[in-house]
Structure formats: structure tokens, C-alpha cells
N, C-alpha and C positions, 0 to 999 in steps of 0.2 A: 396423475401424480406419479412421482418417481419412487421406485422401491427402496426399502431400507438398505439392501445390499449395495445398490448403486450409489446411494448417499454416502455410505461408509467408504466406498472406493474413491469417491470424489473428495471426501474429507482428507483421505490419505494423500491423494494426488495434489490438491490445491490448498490444504490446510495451512502449511507454512507460509505460502504467499499471502493468503487472506490475513493471517495474524500479523505479518510484517506491514502490510498496508494499513491495517487497523492501528498498529503502534505508531507508524509514521504520522498518522493523522491525530490520534487521540492521546498517546503517551500515557495511558492509564490502563493497567492490566484488567481491571474489573469491566471497564467500558469495552475494551477489546473483546473480552469473552462474550459480553452481551451482543455486540455486533456480529461476532463470529457465529453465534447461535442463530441470530436473525437472518444472516445471509444464507446459511444452509437450510433454514426453515423455508425461506423463499424459494431456494433451489428445489427442495423436496416437493413443493406445491406448484412449481412452474409447470404449465401444461403444454405450451408449444414446443415442438422439437427444435433443437439447435441445428444450424446448418452444418457445423463442423466442430471439431474440438477447439479450434481457435475462437470460434464464435461463442462457445460455452465459456471458455476462459475469460474472454473479454466481457461477457455478460456478468460473470462473477466479480470481476474487478470493478465494473461500473456499479453493481449493486452494493459492493463493499464501500466504495467511495460515497455513494449516496447515504448509506446507513451511518457512516462516520459523520457526514455533514449533519444528519438529523440528530445524532447524539450530541454533537458539538453545539448545536443550536439550543439545546435544552436550557431551561431557565437556570438551573443550578450547575454552573460550570465547575468542574473539579480541578484541583491542582495536583501536581505530580511531585512525589517525594523523590529527590535525586538518588537515594539509595535504591528505589524501585527501578530506575533507569539503569543503574549500574548492575543490578541483579539480572535484569533481562539481557543486558549486553554480555554479562559474564557467561550466559548460557550459549554464547557464540552463535546466536541466531543470524547475525549479519557478518561476522568476521571481524575485521579491524575496528575496534571500539572507538578509536579517535576519529576515524572516518565516519562511522555511523552517528557519533555525537555531533559532528559537524553537519552531516546531512539532516539530522533532526532539527538543527537550529535554523535551517533554511526556511524561507517563506514557503507556504503550502504548495503553490504551483511548481516551484523549483524542485522541492523534495519529491513530489509525485513523479515529475518528469525524469529526474535522476534515478529514482528507484525503478520505475518501469523500464527505463532504457538499460541501465547497467546491471540491475539484479534480475530482471525478467527477460531481457533481451529483445524488447520491442523496438521497432523503428519509430522515428518521429511521426511518420504518417499513421502508423498503427496507434500510437499514443494519442494523436489528435482525434482519431475516431473513437477511441475508448472514452476520452475526456470531453468529447463534443467541442473541440477547439480547433482552430486553424493550425495547419502544420507549421507555418512560420512562427506562430506563437510558441509552439513546442520547441522549435529550434532556438528561439530566444530564451526560453526558460532553461534549456539545457546549457546554453552558453553562459548565461548569467549565473546559474547555479554552480557551474564549474569555476567561474571567476571568483565567486564568494568562497567556495571550498579552497581554492588556491590561496586566497588571502588568509583564511583561517588556519590552514595547515602548512602553508609555506612550502618548503622543500620536501615535506613528507607526502605531498599530494602528487600522485602520478595519474594522469588521465588515462 
């Protein structure tokens, strides 16, 4: 079991990333908070050592995505109030609100690939390993996601 101090340090280190991944998937603040807590509870009770900081970060991303999938599969799917999205965007969690609105509207695979590549700095190969998908699929998701963003944002979109 991991100590409370280490957990707090990891929440400080990875908390924003985990929240953003949650919101990209769930678009609901309450569900995001639940997933956030579950992810760090799993982290706190994780027993095997991580090979490196990159392995630890990838593990947290994978667990977050899986927790989001489990939440999304729940019987009672929730809807999102557009004011809630504006509120979260106004906190400048992501920067350009037009861009993040467009990213949020992308199909799930595209938005995850776009987020992990552009916001977290992962390569297509690393994203493939995190998402358990082929690297060529990731390249396709990135390309198609950028094309959709370009259609939505027009001249405002700079790759």
C-alpha cells in the first residue's frame, strides 16, 4: 500500500491530467469527481512497483480511461448542462475554449488521441500502448481528429 504523503504528491502531480481525461470522457463534474477518487484509491492500494515514472503515468491514464468506461456504461446515463461545460471551460483548464469545445465534440477515440498527443505530449506509439491499440490506428485517429477539428474551426485551427 502506498503512503498518504505519496498519494498527495501524486494527486498534485497528476490530478489535472486525470480530471481532464475524465471530463473528455464523461463531461459531467460529479462523475469526474467519482472517477478521480476511484483512480487514486486504486493507486493507493496498488501493490506492485512501477518500472518508471512513465509507467506510473501510463498506468494512471489507463485506469482513468477504464473507470470512465465503467461509469459511462452505468444504467442511468446522465446528461450535461451546457452551462456546466462553459463553467469548466471558463476555469481555463484547457486554454482555448473554442478548441476544447471542438475536441469534446469529437468521437471518443479521436478526442483521447488528440488529448494525449497534444496536451500530454505522448507519441502515437506511446498512446497505442496506453490504449492497447495499434499505432497505425492512433495515427488514423489523430489524422481524422485533426481533419474534423479543421472542418469545425476553419481558419481558427492551427495544427
